[in-house]
Phi, psi and omega in degrees: 000136177292157181288353186251022171254131186230149187220121181234161170251091187297334177293324175265346187216068187291347180267009177049062185258324180242120184278110182273353182298324172297328175273358184221061181287339172288337181271336180288315179300318176300318181285333176286321180288323171302316181292312175307313179300317176301313187292338179284340187270357186267158176296149180290156178286115177258025179041062180291128183046034177081355174282121177252124181243137178171167186299328175296321183297311183288340171270359180080012178277158180303153177278002176077253184276014182256000000 
């Protein structure tokens, strides 16, 4: 699991203080899988006005082929 993966129970921890990801790797993987499935149904990013949105951009990682 990457160091930058977080899982919070917003109902019980609205201030997001307790990262549950290390204790629930299967739930993190399930949510990532669900996100990937949802993301394939979204319109493609057409690089509108130079703005690129995606997980790499949010995480501050290089865009790779851009």
